[in-house]
C-alpha positions as CSV (number, residue, x, y, z in Angstrom):
1,I,-8.2,3.2,23.1
2,W,-9.4,0.3,20.9
3,Q,-9.6,-2.0,23.9
4,G,-11.9,0.4,25.8
5,Y,-14.1,1.3,22.9
6,R,-14.2,-2.2,21.5
7,A,-15.1,-3.6,24.9
8,E,-18.0,-1.1,25.1
9,M,-19.2,-2.1,21.7
10,D,-19.5,-5.7,23.0
11,N,-21.0,-4.6,26.3
12,P,-24.7,-5.7,26.4
13,A,-25.6,-2.7,28.6
14,M,-24.3,-0.3,25.9
15,L,-25.9,-2.1,23.0
16,I,-29.0,0.2,23.2
17,L,-26.8,3.2,22.5
18,L,-24.7,1.6,19.8
19,P,-25.7,3.1,16.4
20,P,-27.1,0.3,14.1
21,M,-24.6,1.2,11.3
22,L,-21.7,0.5,13.7
23,R,-22.8,-3.0,14.6
24,N,-20.4,-5.7,13.2
25,R,-18.2,-2.9,11.8
26,K,-15.5,-2.7,14.5
27,D,-12.9,-3.8,12.0
28,I,-13.7,-0.9,9.7
29,L,-13.7,1.7,12.5
30,F,-10.5,0.4,14.1
31,G,-8.8,-1.1,11.1
32,N,-5.8,-3.3,12.2
33,M,-5.1,-1.2,15.3
34,P,-5.1,-4.4,17.4
35,E,-2.3,-5.7,15.2
36,I,-0.3,-2.5,15.6
37,Y,-0.9,-2.4,19.3
38,D,0.3,-6.0,19.7
39,F,3.4,-5.3,17.6
40,H,4.4,-2.3,19.7
41,N,3.5,-3.8,23.0
42,K,4.8,-7.3,22.6
43,I,7.7,-6.9,20.1
44,F,9.0,-3.5,19.2
45,L,9.0,-1.9,22.7
46,H,11.0,-4.8,24.1
47,S,13.5,-4.4,21.3
48,L,13.9,-0.7,22.0
49,E,14.2,-1.3,25.7
50,K,17.2,-3.5,25.0
51,C,18.8,-0.5,23.4
52,L,18.9,1.5,26.7
53,R,22.3,0.0,27.4
54,A,23.3,-0.2,23.7
55,P,21.9,2.9,21.9
56,E,23.9,2.1,18.8
57,R,21.5,-0.7,18.2
58,V,18.4,1.5,17.7
59,G,18.8,1.5,13.9
60,C,19.0,-2.3,14.0
61,C,15.7,-2.4,15.9
62,F,14.0,-0.6,13.0
63,L,15.8,-2.6,10.3
64,D,15.0,-6.0,12.0
65,R,11.3,-5.1,12.0
66,V,11.0,-3.2,8.7
67,E,8.6,-5.7,7.3
68,D,6.4,-5.5,10.4
69,F,6.0,-1.7,9.8
70,Q,4.1,-2.5,6.6
71,M,1.0,-3.0,8.9
72,Y,0.8,0.8,9.0
73,E,0.1,0.8,5.3
74,K,-2.9,-1.4,5.8
75,Y,-4.1,0.9,8.6
76,C,-3.7,4.0,6.5
77,Q,-5.5,2.4,3.6
78,N,-8.5,1.7,5.8
79,K,-8.5,5.2,7.3
80,P,-10.9,6.8,4.7
81,R,-13.5,4.0,5.5
82,S,-12.9,4.5,9.2
83,E,-13.3,8.3,9.0
84,S,-16.5,7.9,6.9
85,L,-18.0,5.5,9.5
86,W,-16.9,7.8,12.3
87,R,-18.6,10.9,10.7
88,Q,-21.8,9.0,10.4
89,C,-22.0,8.1,14.1
90,S,-19.7,10.5,15.9
91,E,-22.5,12.4,17.5
92,S,-24.1,9.3,19.0
93,S,-24.7,9.0,22.7
94,F,-22.7,5.8,22.5
95,F,-19.5,7.6,21.8
96,Q,-20.2,10.4,24.3
97,E,-20.8,7.8,27.0
98,C,-17.7,5.8,26.1
99,Q,-15.6,9.0,26.2
100,R,-17.1,9.8,29.6
101,K,-16.6,6.3,31.0
102,L,-13.0,6.2,29.7
103,E,-12.3,9.7,31.0
104,H,-10.9,10.8,27.6
105,K,-10.5,14.5,27.0
106,L,-10.5,13.9,23.2
107,G,-13.0,12.2,20.9
108,L,-12.2,8.8,19.4
109,D,-11.3,10.3,16.1
110,S,-8.3,12.0,17.7
111,Y,-7.0,8.7,18.9
112,L,-7.7,6.9,15.6
113,L,-5.2,9.3,14.1
114,K,-2.4,8.3,16.5
115,P,-1.0,5.4,14.4
116,V,-0.7,7.7,11.3
117,Q,1.1,10.3,13.5
118,R,3.4,7.7,15.0
119,L,4.5,6.6,11.5
120,T,5.5,10.2,10.7
121,K,7.3,10.6,14.0
122,Y,9.6,7.6,13.5
123,Q,11.5,9.3,10.7
124,L,11.7,12.5,12.7
125,L,13.1,10.6,15.7
126,L,15.6,8.8,13.5
127,K,16.8,12.1,11.9
128,E,17.2,13.6,15.4
129,L,19.3,10.5,16.5
130,L,21.4,10.8,13.4
131,K,22.1,14.5,14.1
132,Y,23.8,13.6,17.4
133,S,25.4,10.3,16.2
134,T,27.8,11.4,13.5
135,S,30.8,9.5,14.7
136,C,29.3,6.7,16.7
137,D,28.8,3.0,16.2
138,G,25.5,2.2,14.5
139,V,25.3,5.4,12.3
140,Q,25.1,3.3,9.2
141,E,22.2,1.3,10.6
142,L,20.4,4.5,11.7
143,Q,20.8,5.9,8.2
144,E,19.4,2.7,6.7
145,A,16.5,2.8,9.2
146,L,15.7,6.4,8.3
147,V,15.7,5.5,4.6
148,A,13.4,2.5,5.3
149,M,11.0,4.7,7.3
150,L,11.0,7.4,4.6
151,D,10.4,4.7,2.0
152,L,7.5,3.4,4.0
153,L,6.0,6.9,4.3
154,K,6.3,7.3,0.6
155,S,4.7,4.0,0.0
156,V,1.8,4.8,2.3
157,N,1.3,8.2,0.7
158,D,1.4,6.7,-2.8
159,S,-1.2,4.1,-1.8
160,M,-3.4,6.7,-0.2
161,H,-3.3,8.8,-3.3
162,Q,-4.1,5.8,-5.4
163,I,-7.1,5.0,-3.2
164,S,-8.3,8.6,-3.5
165,I,-8.3,8.5,-7.3
166,T,-11.8,7.5,-8.3
167,G,-12.8,6.7,-11.8
168,Y,-9.2,6.1,-12.8
169,D,-9.1,4.0,-16.0
170,V,-5.8,2.3,-16.4
171,S,-6.3,1.7,-20.1
172,R,-6.5,5.5,-20.7
173,S,-3.3,6.3,-18.8
174,E,-1.1,5.8,-21.9
């Protein structure tokens, strides 16, 4: 998604269709999606694939990378800015043309939501694994991984609420 759309934003032939407000603002629109993509593609996926023969290690995969998952918090914190920019230029012929070229059924905004959805799915997947792993090796690690993902979700939610509070005066909070 980000590779296709970002490439089109750099394509001289598409420059005429690119809304002026979008120029030099790819980082706002996509946030740190490239970082998330690289983490999953180059690191986390390979760790999980190693668990095909040792499923009891799935919990450890999450625990070993728990700090890496913090990148989702940065993505989520940027989401309001990204959505605002998207709303301003979503109807542009640039995005319509990109969607056509990339043969996407959904608009870019649907794909920009995927990292947020993935973050919530992790805890659901870990819960499901725990449900069927009651007396297996690795249950403790699965439980710890679930707690870590729930903590991350809480942290992301808390930071999103904090960002949405406008005009908050710390000195008056006593």
